[in-house]
C-alpha positions as CSV (number, residue, x, y, z in Angstrom):
1,X,97.4,47.5,45.5
2,X,98.7,43.9,43.9
3,X,102.3,43.3,43.3
4,X,103.3,41.1,40.3
5,X,107.1,39.5,40.4
6,X,108.8,38.5,37.3
7,X,112.1,36.6,39.0
8,X,114.0,34.6,36.1
9,X,116.6,31.9,36.9
10,X,120.0,31.2,35.4
11,X,121.6,34.5,33.2
12,X,121.3,32.9,29.6
13,X,121.7,35.1,26.6
14,X,118.1,35.1,26.1
15,X,117.7,37.4,28.7
16,X,118.7,40.3,26.1
17,X,115.5,40.3,24.6
18,X,113.3,39.8,27.7
19,X,115.1,43.1,29.1
20,X,114.7,44.4,26.4
21,X,111.0,44.1,26.1
22,X,110.4,44.8,30.3
23,X,112.6,48.1,28.8
24,X,110.2,49.1,26.6
25,X,107.8,48.9,29.0
26,X,109.3,50.4,31.7
27,X,109.2,47.5,34.3
28,X,112.2,46.0,36.1
29,X,112.5,42.2,36.8
30,X,114.3,40.1,39.4
31,X,117.2,37.9,37.8
32,X,118.4,35.6,40.1
33,X,122.1,34.5,38.4
34,X,125.0,31.7,38.8
35,X,128.3,33.3,38.6
36,X,129.9,30.0,38.8
37,X,129.1,28.9,35.5
38,X,130.0,31.8,33.1
39,X,129.6,30.4,29.5
40,X,128.1,27.2,30.7
41,X,126.3,25.6,27.6
42,X,123.6,22.9,28.2
43,X,121.1,21.5,25.5
44,X,117.2,21.0,25.7
45,X,117.3,18.6,23.0
46,X,118.8,19.3,20.5
47,X,118.8,23.6,20.9
48,X,121.7,24.8,23.0
49,X,121.3,27.1,26.1
50,X,123.8,29.4,26.7
51,X,124.6,31.2,29.8
52,X,126.8,34.6,30.0
53,X,129.6,35.7,30.8
54,X,128.2,38.1,33.7
55,X,131.8,40.4,33.6
56,X,130.4,41.6,29.7
57,X,126.8,41.5,30.7
58,X,126.5,44.1,33.8
59,X,124.9,47.5,31.9
60,X,122.6,44.5,30.4
61,X,121.1,44.4,34.0
62,X,121.1,48.1,34.9
63,X,117.8,48.9,35.8
64,X,116.1,44.9,37.4
65,X,117.5,43.3,40.3
66,X,120.7,40.9,40.6
67,X,119.9,37.6,43.1
68,X,121.9,34.4,43.9
69,X,120.7,31.7,42.7
70,X,123.7,29.4,44.2
71,X,127.0,29.3,42.5
72,X,127.2,26.2,40.7
73,X,123.2,25.3,40.8
74,X,123.3,22.8,42.6
75,X,120.8,20.0,44.4
76,X,120.8,21.9,47.7
77,X,119.3,19.3,49.8
78,X,121.9,16.5,48.5
79,X,124.4,19.1,50.2
80,X,126.2,19.5,53.7
81,X,125.2,23.0,55.7
82,X,128.7,24.1,54.9
83,X,128.6,23.4,50.6
84,X,125.0,25.0,51.0
85,X,127.1,27.9,53.0
86,X,129.8,28.1,50.2
87,X,127.3,27.7,47.2
88,X,125.0,30.7,48.2
89,X,127.9,33.0,49.9
90,X,130.1,32.7,47.6
91,X,127.7,33.3,44.2
92,X,126.9,36.4,46.8
93,X,130.5,37.4,46.9
94,X,130.8,37.0,43.2
95,X,128.1,39.0,42.3
96,X,128.7,41.7,44.4
97,X,132.0,42.0,43.0
98,X,131.1,41.7,39.2
99,X,127.7,44.6,39.7
100,X,128.9,46.6,42.4
101,X,126.0,45.9,44.1
102,X,124.6,44.4,47.7
103,X,122.7,41.5,46.5
104,X,119.7,40.8,49.1
105,X,117.2,37.7,47.6
106,X,118.1,34.5,46.6
107,X,115.7,31.9,44.4
108,X,116.3,28.3,44.9
109,X,117.6,26.0,42.6
110,X,115.4,22.9,41.7
111,X,112.4,21.7,43.1
112,X,113.9,20.6,46.2
113,X,114.9,23.2,48.9
114,X,113.2,23.2,52.1
115,X,113.3,24.6,55.5
116,X,116.5,23.1,56.2
117,X,117.8,25.2,53.4
118,X,115.7,28.4,54.5
119,X,116.9,27.8,58.3
120,X,120.7,27.8,57.2
121,X,120.4,30.9,55.2
122,X,118.3,32.6,57.8
123,X,121.7,31.8,60.5
124,X,125.0,31.9,57.5
125,X,124.2,34.6,55.0
126,X,122.4,38.4,55.1
127,X,120.1,37.5,52.1
128,X,116.4,38.9,53.3
129,X,114.3,36.8,51.2
130,X,113.7,33.2,49.5
131,X,111.6,32.4,46.4
132,X,111.2,28.9,47.0
133,X,110.1,26.9,43.4
134,X,107.3,25.3,44.9
135,X,104.0,26.3,43.5
136,X,101.0,28.6,45.5
137,X,98.1,30.0,43.9
138,X,96.5,31.5,46.4
139,X,98.2,35.1,45.8
140,X,98.4,35.4,49.1
141,X,101.5,36.4,51.2
142,X,103.7,33.9,52.4
143,X,104.5,33.7,56.4
144,X,107.5,36.0,56.0
145,X,109.8,36.9,53.7
146,X,111.7,33.1,53.1
147,X,108.9,31.9,52.1
148,X,108.1,33.0,48.8
149,X,106.4,30.6,46.6
150,X,105.7,30.4,42.8
151,X,102.2,31.4,41.5
152,X,103.2,30.0,38.0
153,X,105.9,28.2,35.8
154,X,105.0,29.0,32.6
155,X,103.5,31.5,30.8
156,X,100.1,29.8,29.7
157,X,99.1,29.2,33.6
158,X,100.2,32.9,33.9
159,X,97.7,34.3,31.3
160,X,95.1,31.7,32.6
161,X,95.8,32.9,36.2
162,X,96.0,36.8,35.7
163,X,92.3,37.5,35.3
164,X,91.5,35.6,38.8
165,X,94.4,37.9,40.2
166,X,92.9,40.6,38.9
167,X,89.2,39.8,40.1
168,X,90.3,38.5,43.3
169,X,89.6,41.3,46.6
170,X,91.8,39.1,48.4
171,X,94.7,38.7,46.0
172,X,97.8,40.7,46.9
173,X,100.9,38.8,45.0
174,X,101.7,37.1,41.8
175,X,105.1,35.7,41.3
176,X,106.2,34.4,37.8
177,X,109.3,32.1,37.8
178,X,111.2,30.5,35.2
179,X,113.7,31.0,32.4
180,X,114.1,33.6,29.6
181,X,114.8,30.8,27.5
182,X,111.2,29.2,27.9
183,X,110.1,31.5,25.5
184,X,112.3,30.7,22.9
185,X,112.1,27.2,23.8
186,X,108.1,27.5,22.6
187,X,108.0,30.1,20.7
188,X,105.9,32.2,23.4
189,X,107.7,36.0,23.3
190,X,104.6,37.0,21.8
191,X,102.2,35.5,25.3
192,X,104.9,36.8,27.4
193,X,104.5,40.7,26.0
194,X,100.2,40.0,26.2
195,X,101.0,39.3,29.8
196,X,103.0,42.3,29.8
197,X,101.0,45.0,28.5
198,X,97.7,43.3,30.8
199,X,99.8,44.5,33.7
200,X,101.0,47.8,32.9
201,X,97.6,48.8,31.6
202,X,95.9,47.8,35.2
203,X,96.4,50.5,37.8
204,X,95.7,48.2,40.8
205,X,99.0,46.3,39.5
206,X,102.3,47.8,40.4
207,X,105.4,45.1,39.0
208,X,108.3,45.3,41.4
209,X,111.4,43.1,41.9
210,X,111.7,40.5,44.6
211,X,113.6,42.4,46.7
212,X,110.6,45.3,46.3
213,X,107.9,42.9,47.2
214,X,109.6,42.1,50.2
215,X,110.2,45.7,51.3
216,X,106.4,46.3,50.4
217,X,105.2,43.2,52.6
218,X,107.8,42.9,55.2
219,X,109.4,46.3,56.5
């Protein structure tokens, strides 16, 4: 069996359309959320990108995994150890309270977290997995659950790689990471649905959350 995971960051208003598509096809994804940035808006050019107030969208994420993405989305490598611990554990506490769930997985903000941050997470949090923001197109499982890497960061690359993933007998995992607003900015909703159809129509691929992936590979 091969495993595919959607790991989407930031909790923006465009998660609603992504989740509607995933629910249509009966698949589950992981959404990495920042509990300290409710209603925060920033701009991609002239286009506003707005985060949800998470307290208002608890039911939206039903059936999908909620994961930590830090409290305020900082560059973790620029923080001291206490700062890293605070950003992650405070987010976990908040998400636990908002969603009434046990938060078990984490996705790093930006591309510059490394072994120091992984060591801090292992030592000072109850998280069981970390998804980094670096690319690995090998389709192979990492050395452990704290070293997941991203197979594709955009939908075009994912569609380029998916046939190789299917054909490669040694392939085990494919992690798609990005943001729901990417599909809006690139007008690529149809490409996302194309990828989802490929996945659900292939009996050798199981779409799982990050937490499910860790249970399957490392439990």
